[in-house]
N, C-alpha and C positions, 0 to 999 in steps of 0.2 A: 176574212183581216186575217194578218199573218200573226202565228202563234205568238212572236213575241213580243207584238205591241200589247199593251193592256187596257180593255176597255174603261170608261167612266164606269160605269156599274161595277165591273170587276173589281175596281180599284178602289170604291167608297167601300165595297163588300168585303175587303181586303181589311180597309182600316178599320170596320166595323169589327171585326175579329181579334183583331188585335188589338184593340180598345178594350174591347171583353175577356179578354186574355189576360189583359194587365188588369185589369179588375179582381179578378178570381187568384191572380198572384201575391197581391198587396193588399186584398182588403184583411182587414185585423191582424198586419202581418206580424205583428208584435206579441200575439197574443199568445200563444201558448211556447210554454218555455222551452228552453235549449233540449236535446237531447243530447246526448253524452259526448257523440264526433262534433255534433252542433260547439257546445259551449271549449272544444277542441282549438276550432279552427279559430272561434272567436279571440281565446286568446293568446295564440300565435298570431294573429293580426292585428290586437293590443298591442302585442310586444313590440311588433313593425313599428307601431304608433312610437314608441316610448325608447327603442333602441336602435331601428331605421333597420334593422334586419332579425330575422326569424329566429332569435334564438330564448328559448324559454329559461325562466329565471334561474330553473337550474344551472343551467351553463350548455343545456342539449342544444343541439340546432335540429329546426323541425326542418328536414327537406323535402325538396317537393311542392307542387303545387303553389310554385312562387307566384303565378302570375295572378290565381284565385287568391292568392290571401293579399297579395298587396293592393289588389282592387277592391279587397274587402275595406282593408285596414281605411281606404280612402274615404268610403263610405261611414266606416264608425270614426272619422273624425268630426264628422257633423251628426251622428246620430249613434251616443253610444249605449246602446241598447238591442234588441232583439231585431227590430224595425232594421236599425241602420248593418246588423251582421246579416243579415237574409238579404236586402232589397237587391244585391248583383245578383244572385240566382234568379228572384221572378223575373229582371229585364231580360236572363239569358234564356230564360221560360219561355219568354215571348220573340225573343230571337230565333227562338227552335221554331216554334209556330211558323212564321216567315221563312225558315228553311225547308220546311215541309211543304212550303206552297211553290217556291223556285222547283224543286224536284220533284212533286207533283206535277209541274206545268211540264215537263221536259216528256213528260205522258201522256198527259192529252188536254183538252182546252178547258176541260172542269173539273182534270184535278187537282190544279194547285189550290182552288179554292175549300173543295171539298176535304182534302187530307190539312188544310187549315185549320178547317171547321170543327174535324175531328182529334185533332193534335192539341185545338186549344183547351177542350175540356176533358181529355182523359183523367181519367184522376189519378193515374201515378203521372204524368206530368205536370200537373196540378200540386200536387202531393212534396215532390223534389224537388220544383222550383219555388217550392217556401221552406228552404232549408238553407243553413247557413253552413253550405259544404259543397264541395267541387263536385258533384256527380252529377247536375246540372251543365254545369261548363265541358264535362268530358264528354257527353252526350253529345253535344252544339259542335264541338269540335270535330268530334272523331269523323261524323257523316258531314261536316260541311269541308276537312278534309279530302273526304272520297267527291264531292259533288264538286270542287273546285278540280280537283285531280280529271275526273271526267271531262269537263270545261275544258283544259288545257288543250284539249286535240283541235277544237275550234278557234282556241286564241291561248296562244303559247304565254299570252303576260298571266292569265289566271294558274297556270304552273308555279310563278311563285309566291303569291296569297297561298297557295297550298303547301309549300314547302313553310311556311311561317304557322299557318293550322297545326301540320302536323307534328312542330315543335311544340306549341301550346298544348297538341293533345297528349303528349308526351310527359311534357313537365307535368300536367297533371295526373297525369298517374301512368305507372309503366307499362301498365296493361298495354297501352298506345301503340308499342313494338308493333305489332301486330300487322300497324298499317306498314312497314316500313317494304318486308319483300313486293305488295303492288302499288309504291311509289317506284321501286326499283324497276318492275316488267311494265307499267307504264309509260313510263319515260323513255326504257329501250327500244321498247315498243311503235308509240306513238309521238314524243317528243324529240326524235333524235337530232335534231340542233340543239338540243338543251341537256344532251349526256348525260354532261359533268354534271349538273346539279342531280344523276342520282348516287354519287359519291355521298353527299348528305345524308341522305337514308340511311343508304349502308354501313355509313361511318355510328351510325346510332343502333342499326342491326347489330354489328358486330361489338359494340358496348357494353349492351343493354339485353342481349337474347339472355345470355348464360344467368345474369340477375332473375330475370322475370323469369325463365321459365323451372326455379327453386320454387317457386310461388305454386307449384305443382305440386300434390301429395301422389301425384299417379304418373310414373315415372315410363319409360322405354323400360321395363324393366324384363328381363329373360325368365320364361317358367319354370326354368331351376332356381330361381329368387325365391317361389314359394308367395310372391306379394300379387302374382297377376288377379288369382280371383279374388283375393281381400280388395283389390285397390280397385277390380270391375263392380263388386259388392257396391264398393264405395261411392261411386257414381252413379248408379244404378239409386241409390238412397237418396243422394241431393239433386239431380234428376226430379223422384218423387216429391220430395220438397219445395223445389221451388215450384212444379206444375201442379201445387194444392192451393196456391198463391192463383191461381188462373181459372177458378170455380166459379167467378161470378164474372170471368171475360171467355169464354169456351167458344159462343157464336164467334169471337172475333177471329180465334184462331183458327177456324171454320173456317172465316172469310178471307184470310190470310193466306192460305193457302190458292185457292185458284186466283185472286188477287195479284198474287207473287208467278205465278205463271201465265199470266194473261202479261201482265208488268214484263216480265224476261223476253216475249215473243214481239213488243214495240218496241223494245229500248234493251238489248242484248246486254251490251258494256255497260250500262251505266244499272243494271239490273245485278249484272254478277261484283260489282264493284261495292256495291252496298250489302249484299246478302253474302257471300262468301266471307266476308273480316268479320263480318256480324257474326256469323254461325262457326267459324276457327276458336274465336273469342269464348264465344259461350259454352262450348264445346271444354276450354278450360277453364270456366267458372266451375263448369260441373264438377271437375276432379280437383278444387282448391278440398287442403286441409278444413276450414271451416265454411260454416253456409249464413249468407246475410244477403237478403232480397237485394242492398242495395247495389250487390256489385254485378247483380243480371239486370239492372233497371234500366241499363243503356239500350238492349234489345226491345221496350215497348216502341221505341221508334218508327224499327221495319214495321213490326206489327201492327201499329196504328195507320203507317203509311200505305204499304197494299191492303188493308180489309178497306181502307176508304178509296184506293182507284178501285178495286172490284165496280163500287156503286158509281163509280166516274163511267167506268166504262160501261156499266150499264148505262146509266142515264144517259149517255151519247149514242147505245145502239138503235133502247126501247124510245125515247125521247122523257116526258114529263112525266107520266103516270110513276117514274123511280122517284120522284121528289117527295112523294107520301114515302115509301120507303124510306129515304134517309131521316125523313124529318122523325120517323120511327122509331131506326136505332139513335139517332140523338136524343130524343125525351123519355122515353119510354126505360131504356134505364139508368138512366137518371137518380140524383137524388131526390128528385120532386116524387119520385114515386117506391125508391127502393134508398131508402135513408142508412143502412149499415152495410147492402152488400152493394152498394151501385159501381158503373163504370163509367159516367159521365159527370160531370160536377157541373148544375146549371145554377145552385144553389149557392151563394158563396157559404165558404168554411173558415174557421177558425181554430181548429184544433190541428192537431200530432193524425199523422196515419197509423190505425193499430196495428202497430210493425214490432214483432218482439225480438225481431234480429236489431231493432234502432231503438233498444232502451231510452229513458228518458224518469227523470227525477221531477219533480211539479216543486221544487225549493218554492214557489211563489203562494202556494198554500201555507206555507207556514206561517204563524198569528204574529202579527207585526210583533209585538212584545217580545216573543220567543226569537225573533231573527233580530230584533235590537240586541237582545241578548247575547247570542253567538256572535256579534263583530264587537260585541266587547273584549277586553283583556282578558276574560276566563279563556284557559286552553280549550282547542278547540281540536278533535281529532275524528278525523273523514276517510271512508277508502277512496273512491274515486273523487280524484280535490278539483276536476276541471270545473264543473258546475257549484260545488261548493264556492270554490274563487270565484266566480260569474255575480251569485248570488248574495255570498257572504260575506264572504274573506278568505285569505291565502291562511288555512288549516295550517297549526302549530306541529300536528301531527299526520302521517298518512300511515295506514294500512295496506300493507303491499299485498297483490293477491295477479290474478294470469287475467288479461283482457280476454282472453278467447278461449278460456280454458284449455289450453295447450302451454305445459309446464307448469311452474308454480308463482313465478313473478315478472313483470311484466313493467312494474313500477318502479322497481330501484334503479338508481342511477348512482354512478360514480363523481362527484363534481370535478373541478380545478384543485381544488384542495383535499381531494384521496377522501371526502363525509358520502357518507351514503344517503341521498335523497330521492323525494320523490322527483320521477324524471319532467312531470307536470311543472307542478307548482314549485319545485325549488325547498319545499318544506321538507324536515326532517322524518325519515322511515322509523317508525317507533321501534324502539327496544324493548321486548317483554322481559329480559331478567334486570332491565333499570326502568320501571315504570315510572310516568310522570306525578307528578305531585297532582293530589285531587285540592279541588275539586277541579273535574272538566268534562267537557259534555263530547261526547260521540255521534257523529252522525254514519247512518247505516242504510245507504241505499238498493232498492233491493240486487237491482244488476249486479253491483258489486259483492253483497254479501253472497250471493248464489254461485259468484265461483271460486269461494272459497273452498282448499283440500280440508281435509280431515285435522289435518292438526295446526293450520290456518285456525279453523272454527274454534278449535277446544285454546286456542291463543288468544279468539277472539272473546271466546266466554269468561276468562280468568279476566279479562279487560272490563267487561260488563257486567260478571255475574254479578253484584249485589248492588247494582245501579237500577236508578225506576227509570224505565220508558214516558218520557213526556210529551211526545207527539208518534202517532202512527200512522200509517195511511198505506194506498196499495203499493206505493214506490220508495218508501223513506219510512227509517224510523231513528228518534232523536233522543238517544241516553244523556240522563242525568246523572255525574257519578258525583259522592257529597263525599265532605270526611270521612274516614272512617271513626268509629266510636273507638 
């Protein structure tokens, strides 16, 4: 049978995998509270429904990821809740599994099914597919662009689709500019009749390369600048932090290396197209001034792909005896046997991934009577306003802080009338020299509070010093500040 044709057994196996992947991604999808970035994306999409454009209430235009936010807005039109905010990412996650099938099948007859199987249950793929954020879309479009570019050598029509995919990748995250040189070179070497299309990625490369490169804190500094050793130390520090997230999946990293080498000798061009831009982007992420698992998440795709392909190569070399090993690798490191350090999700989950770099505040746990009181006309003051606005209401005042620890204030924004307001909600920024009248409530989520600098904490203590803590959890404190005697 030709490799390009799919047997009925393979077809139905793929359907079963995709259905199970969808089930894992939509199961109780609206149960967990939105984490900070999710609430921001959800409010952006909600504003699209109200205004037609992603202008926040402050008047600030939330640029980027337009494709994601407009489609997310479409689903929020029907479901104005966590499910509606997340369902697009869940569907994208299933398409990512399908993409792994097509790429895996380029390498071997069984590579498609085995790659799709492991991609469907890999824990990071499941968790990020359950987020109301654009990271899953970026991963899909990043590798879809490369796959379509690879296929364009055989069929030039794929090149037009690859260009569209590249554009969506770049729209989703500026880091997608990494793909531009690969598009340019591939078109000039393998798609010479469509050479003019190389001008499109070339234009974006010139336009976006410089601003994208400024995201990195590690520049090509000369030894005389005195930053080289410090920068190198910073890179090593972040590499070790990212590596600490792989302790439960070290066996996959071990399988990844021979799988990658074996795949290279089978399909050199495809392997180079997938791995080179991935490694370049990963290296750039290591040099960012901030650390977050979501920045490096996209690299989960090649790890799962090539570790899975190793199993398919061995299966085709040694026969059915390898089915035992495949089943073992699927089941043993799953959440059936390891409920806290699992690699594969076989039992459905309904909670957020325990990732301190993606903080969340569980406003759903607030007592109903307290939530009702906070929604009333009593003055409400908050730190980060996005999740407060989603679950309670827009605060009256916002306390400024630094979102990533750099600088002092990422919250304040000067609107069209010259007023200083919260960038996300449009609420007034609190003025400590002219305190709001009591009574008032203050919501202090742990993430935002931890980012306050020394002077900001002193001001916060003045604001809440004689107030009563009426609610406290691991992620949130609520203060009630009554009228002074």
